PDB file of N, CA, C and O in Angstrom:
ATOM      1  N   MET A   1     216.861   3.888 202.100  1.00  0.00           N
ATOM      2  CA  MET A   1     218.015   4.434 203.156  1.00  0.00           C
ATOM      3  C   MET A   1     216.478   4.237 204.487  1.00  0.00           C
ATOM      4  O   MET A   1     215.258   4.262 204.326  1.00  0.00           O
ATOM      5  N   ALA A   2     217.180   4.090 205.474  1.00  0.00           N
ATOM      6  CA  ALA A   2     216.691   3.387 206.832  1.00  0.00           C
ATOM      7  C   ALA A   2     216.424   4.727 207.783  1.00  0.00           C
ATOM      8  O   ALA A   2     217.041   5.747 208.092  1.00  0.00           O
ATOM      9  N   LYS A   3     215.410   4.245 208.003  1.00  0.00           N
ATOM     10  CA  LYS A   3     215.249   6.020 209.027  1.00  0.00           C
ATOM     11  C   LYS A   3     216.493   6.204 209.816  1.00  0.00           C
ATOM     12  O   LYS A   3     217.154   7.235 209.690  1.00  0.00           O
ATOM     13  N   ASP A   4     216.886   5.127 210.728  1.00  0.00           N
ATOM     14  CA  ASP A   4     218.126   5.740 211.215  1.00  0.00           C
ATOM     15  C   ASP A   4     219.105   6.303 210.601  1.00  0.00           C
ATOM     16  O   ASP A   4     219.564   7.387 210.959  1.00  0.00           O
ATOM     17  N   GLU A   5     219.560   5.597 209.554  1.00  0.00           N
ATOM     18  CA  GLU A   5     220.744   6.584 208.622  1.00  0.00           C
ATOM     19  C   GLU A   5     220.012   7.698 207.943  1.00  0.00           C
ATOM     20  O   GLU A   5     220.475   8.398 207.042  1.00  0.00           O
ATOM     21  N   MET A   6     218.787   7.790 208.487  1.00  0.00           N
ATOM     22  CA  MET A   6     218.694   9.858 208.154  1.00  0.00           C
ATOM     23  C   MET A   6     218.797  10.547 208.969  1.00  0.00           C
ATOM     24  O   MET A   6     218.471  11.733 208.924  1.00  0.00           O
ATOM     25  N   GLU A   7     219.262   9.986 209.885  1.00  0.00           N
ATOM     26  CA  GLU A   7     219.439  11.030 211.897  1.00  0.00           C
ATOM     27  C   GLU A   7     220.032  11.209 211.815  1.00  0.00           C
ATOM     28  O   GLU A   7     220.708  10.229 211.500  1.00  0.00           O
ATOM     29  N   PRO A   8     221.079  12.848 211.918  1.00  0.00           N
ATOM     30  CA  PRO A   8     222.812  12.658 212.121  1.00  0.00           C
ATOM     31  C   PRO A   8     222.357  12.251 213.490  1.00  0.00           C
ATOM     32  O   PRO A   8     221.371  12.160 214.221  1.00  0.00           O
ATOM     33  N   LYS A   9     223.909  12.022 213.394  1.00  0.00           N
ATOM     34  CA  LYS A   9     224.988  11.450 214.181  1.00  0.00           C
ATOM     35  C   LYS A   9     225.093  12.106 215.601  1.00  0.00           C
ATOM     36  O   LYS A   9     225.415  11.126 216.273  1.00  0.00           O
ATOM     37  N   THR A  10     225.031  12.976 216.315  1.00  0.00           N
ATOM     38  CA  THR A  10     225.331  13.758 217.534  1.00  0.00           C
ATOM     39  C   THR A  10     226.086  14.016 219.236  1.00  0.00           C
ATOM     40  O   THR A  10     225.717  13.503 220.292  1.00  0.00           O
ATOM     41  N   GLU A  11     227.115  14.888 219.024  1.00  0.00           N
ATOM     42  CA  GLU A  11     227.939  15.079 220.419  1.00  0.00           C
ATOM     43  C   GLU A  11     228.100  15.946 220.295  1.00  0.00           C
ATOM     44  O   GLU A  11     228.305  16.594 219.269  1.00  0.00           O
ATOM     45  N   LEU A  12     228.032  16.342 221.800  1.00  0.00           N
ATOM     46  CA  LEU A  12     228.015  17.576 222.795  1.00  0.00           C
ATOM     47  C   LEU A  12     229.594  18.024 222.943  1.00  0.00           C
ATOM     48  O   LEU A  12     230.670  17.583 223.347  1.00  0.00           O
ATOM     49  N   ILE A  13     229.163  18.891 222.499  1.00  0.00           N
ATOM     50  CA  ILE A  13     230.721  19.268 223.088  1.00  0.00           C
ATOM     51  C   ILE A  13     230.933  19.711 224.079  1.00  0.00           C
ATOM     52  O   ILE A  13     231.769  19.003 224.639  1.00  0.00           O
ATOM     53  N   ALA A  14     230.511  20.925 224.963  1.00  0.00           N
ATOM     54  CA  ALA A  14     230.407  21.511 225.701  1.00  0.00           C
ATOM     55  C   ALA A  14     229.114  21.962 226.365  1.00  0.00           C
ATOM     56  O   ALA A  14     228.001  21.793 225.868  1.00  0.00           O
ATOM     57  N   GLU A  15     229.383  22.609 227.649  1.00  0.00           N
ATOM     58  CA  GLU A  15     227.590  22.883 228.498  1.00  0.00           C
ATOM     59  C   GLU A  15     228.278  23.700 229.558  1.00  0.00           C
ATOM     60  O   GLU A  15     229.421  23.773 230.009  1.00  0.00           O
ATOM     61  N   THR A  16     226.645  24.527 229.862  1.00  0.00           N
ATOM     62  CA  THR A  16     227.121  24.984 230.873  1.00  0.00           C
ATOM     63  C   THR A  16     225.551  25.095 231.445  1.00  0.00           C
ATOM     64  O   THR A  16     224.744  24.201 231.189  1.00  0.00           O
ATOM     65  N   ASP A  17     225.157  26.366 232.307  1.00  0.00           N
ATOM     66  CA  ASP A  17     223.708  26.241 232.657  1.00  0.00           C
ATOM     67  C   ASP A  17     223.281  26.306 231.853  1.00  0.00           C
ATOM     68  O   ASP A  17     222.461  25.461 231.496  1.00  0.00           O
ATOM     69  N   ASN A  18     223.675  27.574 230.977  1.00  0.00           N
ATOM     70  CA  ASN A  18     222.635  28.204 229.714  1.00  0.00           C
ATOM     71  C   ASN A  18     223.417  27.718 228.906  1.00  0.00           C
ATOM     72  O   ASN A  18     224.191  28.240 229.708  1.00  0.00           O
ATOM     73  N   TYR A  19     224.030  27.245 228.127  1.00  0.00           N
ATOM     74  CA  TYR A  19     224.520  27.460 226.940  1.00  0.00           C
ATOM     75  C   TYR A  19     224.682  26.069 226.459  1.00  0.00           C
ATOM     76  O   TYR A  19     224.584  25.317 227.428  1.00  0.00           O
ATOM     77  N   SER A  20     224.849  25.552 225.582  1.00  0.00           N
ATOM     78  CA  SER A  20     225.491  23.679 224.718  1.00  0.00           C
ATOM     79  C   SER A  20     226.264  24.257 223.185  1.00  0.00           C
ATOM     80  O   SER A  20     226.164  25.245 222.458  1.00  0.00           O
ATOM     81  N   ALA A  21     226.911  23.232 223.217  1.00  0.00           N
ATOM     82  CA  ALA A  21     227.833  23.500 221.405  1.00  0.00           C
ATOM     83  C   ALA A  21     227.841  22.360 221.626  1.00  0.00           C
ATOM     84  O   ALA A  21     228.389  21.940 222.645  1.00  0.00           O
ATOM     85  N   TRP A  22     226.835  20.976 220.146  1.00  0.00           N
ATOM     86  CA  TRP A  22     227.194  20.304 219.718  1.00  0.00           C
ATOM     87  C   TRP A  22     227.417  20.501 218.472  1.00  0.00           C
ATOM     88  O   TRP A  22     227.375  21.642 218.011  1.00  0.00           O
ATOM     89  N   ARG A  23     227.826  18.910 217.347  1.00  0.00           N
ATOM     90  CA  ARG A  23     228.399  18.798 216.566  1.00  0.00           C
ATOM     91  C   ARG A  23     227.383  17.854 216.059  1.00  0.00           C
ATOM     92  O   ARG A  23     226.810  17.071 216.817  1.00  0.00           O
ATOM     93  N   ALA A  24     227.122  17.918 214.648  1.00  0.00           N
ATOM     94  CA  ALA A  24     225.952  16.749 214.256  1.00  0.00           C
ATOM     95  C   ALA A  24     226.658  16.043 212.785  1.00  0.00           C
ATOM     96  O   ALA A  24     226.737  16.253 211.575  1.00  0.00           O
ATOM     97  N   GLU A  25     226.781  15.765 213.087  1.00  0.00           N
ATOM     98  CA  GLU A  25     227.447  14.219 212.001  1.00  0.00           C
ATOM     99  C   GLU A  25     225.666  13.652 210.940  1.00  0.00           C
ATOM    100  O   GLU A  25     224.841  12.790 211.245  1.00  0.00           O
ATOM    101  N   GLU A  26     225.712  14.708 209.580  1.00  0.00           N
ATOM    102  CA  GLU A  26     224.379  15.343 208.421  1.00  0.00           C
ATOM    103  C   GLU A  26     224.919  13.531 207.654  1.00  0.00           C
ATOM    104  O   GLU A  26     226.020  13.024 207.438  1.00  0.00           O
ATOM    105  N   PRO A  27     223.498  13.055 207.455  1.00  0.00           N
ATOM    106  CA  PRO A  27     223.560  11.975 206.723  1.00  0.00           C
ATOM    107  C   PRO A  27     224.136  12.005 205.141  1.00  0.00           C
ATOM    108  O   PRO A  27     224.468  10.954 204.594  1.00  0.00           O
ATOM    109  N   ASP A  28     224.227  13.320 204.448  1.00  0.00           N
ATOM    110  CA  ASP A  28     224.926  13.490 203.839  1.00  0.00           C
ATOM    111  C   ASP A  28     226.565  13.366 204.141  1.00  0.00           C
ATOM    112  O   ASP A  28     227.460  12.882 203.448  1.00  0.00           O
ATOM    113  N   GLY A  29     226.577  13.612 204.653  1.00  0.00           N
ATOM    114  CA  GLY A  29     228.630  13.680 205.391  1.00  0.00           C
ATOM    115  C   GLY A  29     228.789  15.090 205.768  1.00  0.00           C
ATOM    116  O   GLY A  29     229.080  15.124 206.964  1.00  0.00           O
ATOM    117  N   GLU A  30     228.727  16.217 205.285  1.00  0.00           N
ATOM    118  CA  GLU A  30     228.497  16.904 206.085  1.00  0.00           C
ATOM    119  C   GLU A  30     228.297  17.117 207.357  1.00  0.00           C
ATOM    120  O   GLU A  30     227.277  16.729 207.926  1.00  0.00           O
ATOM    121  N   THR A  31     229.552  17.963 208.129  1.00  0.00           N
ATOM    122  CA  THR A  31     229.301  17.954 209.541  1.00  0.00           C
ATOM    123  C   THR A  31     228.783  19.450 210.869  1.00  0.00           C
ATOM    124  O   THR A  31     229.574  19.971 211.655  1.00  0.00           O
ATOM    125  N   THR A  32     227.507  19.750 210.745  1.00  0.00           N
ATOM    126  CA  THR A  32     227.497  21.172 211.240  1.00  0.00           C
ATOM    127  C   THR A  32     227.473  21.144 212.956  1.00  0.00           C
ATOM    128  O   THR A  32     227.360  20.168 213.699  1.00  0.00           O
ATOM    129  N   TYR A  33     227.596  22.321 213.230  1.00  0.00           N
ATOM    130  CA  TYR A  33     227.527  22.677 214.658  1.00  0.00           C
ATOM    131  C   TYR A  33     227.072  23.815 214.764  1.00  0.00           C
ATOM    132  O   TYR A  33     227.234  24.777 214.014  1.00  0.00           O
ATOM    133  N   HIS A  34     225.903  23.644 216.645  1.00  0.00           N
ATOM    134  CA  HIS A  34     225.696  24.253 217.073  1.00  0.00           C
ATOM    135  C   HIS A  34     225.424  25.330 218.370  1.00  0.00           C
ATOM    136  O   HIS A  34     225.531  24.654 219.393  1.00  0.00           O
ATOM    137  N   LEU A  35     225.336  25.731 218.468  1.00  0.00           N
ATOM    138  CA  LEU A  35     225.305  26.925 219.354  1.00  0.00           C
ATOM    139  C   LEU A  35     223.494  26.778 220.196  1.00  0.00           C
ATOM    140  O   LEU A  35     222.524  26.533 219.479  1.00  0.00           O
ATOM    141  N   GLU A  36     223.391  26.908 221.217  1.00  0.00           N
ATOM    142  CA  GLU A  36     222.383  26.850 221.666  1.00  0.00           C
ATOM    143  C   GLU A  36     222.915  27.723 223.093  1.00  0.00           C
ATOM    144  O   GLU A  36     223.760  27.453 223.946  1.00  0.00           O
ATOM    145  N   MET A  37     221.734  29.206 222.846  1.00  0.00           N
ATOM    146  CA  MET A  37     222.239  30.104 224.542  1.00  0.00           C
ATOM    147  C   MET A  37     220.449  30.708 224.766  1.00  0.00           C
ATOM    148  O   MET A  37     219.753  31.610 224.299  1.00  0.00           O
ATOM    149  N   ASN A  38     220.316  29.756 225.612  1.00  0.00           N
ATOM    150  CA  ASN A  38     218.527  30.325 226.351  1.00  0.00           C
ATOM    151  C   ASN A  38     217.915  29.589 224.866  1.00  0.00           C
ATOM    152  O   ASN A  38     218.074  28.532 224.255  1.00  0.00           O
ATOM    153  N   ASN A  39     216.991  31.078 224.697  1.00  0.00           N
ATOM    154  CA  ASN A  39     216.421  30.621 223.843  1.00  0.00           C
ATOM    155  C   ASN A  39     216.971  30.789 221.740  1.00  0.00           C
ATOM    156  O   ASN A  39     216.370  30.647 220.675  1.00  0.00           O
ATOM    157  N   VAL A  40     218.118  31.080 222.079  1.00  0.00           N
ATOM    158  CA  VAL A  40     218.405  31.153 220.789  1.00  0.00           C
ATOM    159  C   VAL A  40     219.553  29.952 220.130  1.00  0.00           C
ATOM    160  O   VAL A  40     220.614  29.718 220.709  1.00  0.00           O
ATOM    161  N   THR A  41     219.251  29.437 219.177  1.00  0.00           N
ATOM    162  CA  THR A  41     220.118  28.487 218.356  1.00  0.00           C
ATOM    163  C   THR A  41     221.073  29.196 217.350  1.00  0.00           C
ATOM    164  O   THR A  41     220.430  30.110 216.832  1.00  0.00           O
ATOM    165  N   LEU A  42     222.162  29.159 216.930  1.00  0.00           N
ATOM    166  CA  LEU A  42     222.906  29.435 215.914  1.00  0.00           C
ATOM    167  C   LEU A  42     224.155  27.710 215.236  1.00  0.00           C
ATOM    168  O   LEU A  42     225.019  26.925 215.627  1.00  0.00           O
ATOM    169  N   HIS A  43     223.093  28.184 213.717  1.00  0.00           N
ATOM    170  CA  HIS A  43     224.052  26.726 213.282  1.00  0.00           C
ATOM    171  C   HIS A  43     225.137  27.499 212.678  1.00  0.00           C
ATOM    172  O   HIS A  43     225.437  28.692 212.700  1.00  0.00           O
ATOM    173  N   PHE A  44     225.662  26.392 212.099  1.00  0.00           N
ATOM    174  CA  PHE A  44     226.883  26.561 211.202  1.00  0.00           C
ATOM    175  C   PHE A  44     227.613  25.701 210.777  1.00  0.00           C
ATOM    176  O   PHE A  44     227.952  24.772 211.509  1.00  0.00           O
ATOM    177  N   PHE A  45     228.090  25.812 209.320  1.00  0.00           N
ATOM    178  CA  PHE A  45     228.942  25.075 208.380  1.00  0.00           C
ATOM    179  C   PHE A  45     230.179  24.945 208.609  1.00  0.00           C
ATOM    180  O   PHE A  45     230.701  26.039 208.822  1.00  0.00           O
ATOM    181  N   GLN A  46     230.886  24.080 208.659  1.00  0.00           N
ATOM    182  CA  GLN A  46     232.404  23.289 209.053  1.00  0.00           C
ATOM    183  C   GLN A  46     232.705  25.208 209.078  1.00  0.00           C
ATOM    184  O   GLN A  46     232.449  26.088 209.900  1.00  0.00           O
ATOM    185  N   GLU A  47     233.252  25.193 207.948  1.00  0.00           N
ATOM    186  CA  GLU A  47     233.516  26.453 207.455  1.00  0.00           C
ATOM    187  C   GLU A  47     233.541  28.220 208.524  1.00  0.00           C
ATOM    188  O   GLU A  47     234.415  29.007 208.887  1.00  0.00           O
ATOM    189  N   GLU A  48     232.167  28.121 208.646  1.00  0.00           N
ATOM    190  CA  GLU A  48     231.531  29.137 209.766  1.00  0.00           C
ATOM    191  C   GLU A  48     232.286  28.769 211.065  1.00  0.00           C
ATOM    192  O   GLU A  48     233.034  29.433 211.782  1.00  0.00           O
ATOM    193  N   TRP A  49     231.908  27.675 211.122  1.00  0.00           N
ATOM    194  CA  TRP A  49     231.905  26.989 212.701  1.00  0.00           C
ATOM    195  C   TRP A  49     233.582  28.103 212.557  1.00  0.00           C
ATOM    196  O   TRP A  49     233.797  29.261 212.914  1.00  0.00           O
ATOM    197  N   ASP A  50     234.682  26.823 211.720  1.00  0.00           N
ATOM    198  CA  ASP A  50     236.409  27.775 212.458  1.00  0.00           C
ATOM    199  C   ASP A  50     236.565  28.513 212.146  1.00  0.00           C
ATOM    200  O   ASP A  50     237.764  28.724 212.328  1.00  0.00           O
ATOM    201  N   GLU A  51     235.810  29.869 211.328  1.00  0.00           N
ATOM    202  CA  GLU A  51     235.800  31.420 211.276  1.00  0.00           C
ATOM    203  C   GLU A  51     234.702  31.427 213.254  1.00  0.00           C
ATOM    204  O   GLU A  51     234.534  32.635 213.420  1.00  0.00           O
ATOM    205  N   PHE A  52     234.471  31.168 213.700  1.00  0.00           N
ATOM    206  CA  PHE A  52     234.017  31.473 214.747  1.00  0.00           C
ATOM    207  C   PHE A  52     234.615  31.431 215.759  1.00  0.00           C
ATOM    208  O   PHE A  52     234.551  32.210 216.710  1.00  0.00           O
ATOM    209  N   LEU A  53     235.607  29.977 215.546  1.00  0.00           N
ATOM    210  CA  LEU A  53     236.163  29.597 216.745  1.00  0.00           C
ATOM    211  C   LEU A  53     237.404  30.905 216.721  1.00  0.00           C
ATOM    212  O   LEU A  53     237.533  31.514 217.783  1.00  0.00           O
ATOM    213  N   GLN A  54     238.172  31.269 215.702  1.00  0.00           N
ATOM    214  CA  GLN A  54     239.020  32.086 215.298  1.00  0.00           C
ATOM    215  C   GLN A  54     238.637  33.299 216.033  1.00  0.00           C
ATOM    216  O   GLN A  54     239.429  33.686 216.891  1.00  0.00           O
ATOM    217  N   LEU A  55     237.025  34.293 215.748  1.00  0.00           N
ATOM    218  CA  LEU A  55     236.858  35.091 216.553  1.00  0.00           C
ATOM    219  C   LEU A  55     236.807  34.956 218.229  1.00  0.00           C
ATOM    220  O   LEU A  55     237.658  35.551 218.890  1.00  0.00           O
ATOM    221  N   ALA A  56     235.684  34.082 218.941  1.00  0.00           N
ATOM    222  CA  ALA A  56     235.604  33.446 219.982  1.00  0.00           C
ATOM    223  C   ALA A  56     237.744  33.419 220.858  1.00  0.00           C
ATOM    224  O   ALA A  56     238.035  34.093 221.846  1.00  0.00           O
ATOM    225  N   THR A  57     238.440  32.794 220.352  1.00  0.00           N
ATOM    226  CA  THR A  57     239.445  32.962 220.324  1.00  0.00           C
ATOM    227  C   THR A  57     240.664  34.639 220.358  1.00  0.00           C
ATOM    228  O   THR A  57     241.455  34.957 221.246  1.00  0.00           O
ATOM    229  N   SER A  58     240.479  35.073 219.578  1.00  0.00           N
ATOM    230  CA  SER A  58     240.494  36.471 219.940  1.00  0.00           C
ATOM    231  C   SER A  58     239.870  37.379 221.208  1.00  0.00           C
ATOM    232  O   SER A  58     240.511  37.977 222.072  1.00  0.00           O
ATOM    233  N   LEU A  59     238.209  37.277 221.019  1.00  0.00           N
ATOM    234  CA  LEU A  59     238.057  38.435 222.021  1.00  0.00           C
ATOM    235  C   LEU A  59     238.882  37.240 223.238  1.00  0.00           C
ATOM    236  O   LEU A  59     240.031  37.599 222.980  1.00  0.00           O
ATOM    237  N   VAL A  60     238.980  36.674 223.793  1.00  0.00           N
ATOM    238  CA  VAL A  60     239.564  35.858 225.300  1.00  0.00           C
ATOM    239  C   VAL A  60     241.233  36.451 225.462  1.00  0.00           C
ATOM    240  O   VAL A  60     242.027  36.505 226.402  1.00  0.00           O
ATOM    241  N   LYS A  61     241.278  36.902 223.828  1.00  0.00           N
ATOM    242  CA  LYS A  61     243.231  37.059 224.312  1.00  0.00           C
ATOM    243  C   LYS A  61     243.262  38.439 225.265  1.00  0.00           C
ATOM    244  O   LYS A  61     244.325  38.836 225.742  1.00  0.00           O
TER     245      LYS A  61
END
């Protein structure tokens, strides 16, 4: 496998001055999500991300 094929393809989802959310399409086909909040980064698999979005939605209601 070529080196470029081993690198995840990333896409920025949203960004503010202090926070960012991005998605990575991993070479094995898995999609992971990442929240960067100052010096903390949270990593999620798809099922975890879906649950986090449910939580975040309930926080803003």
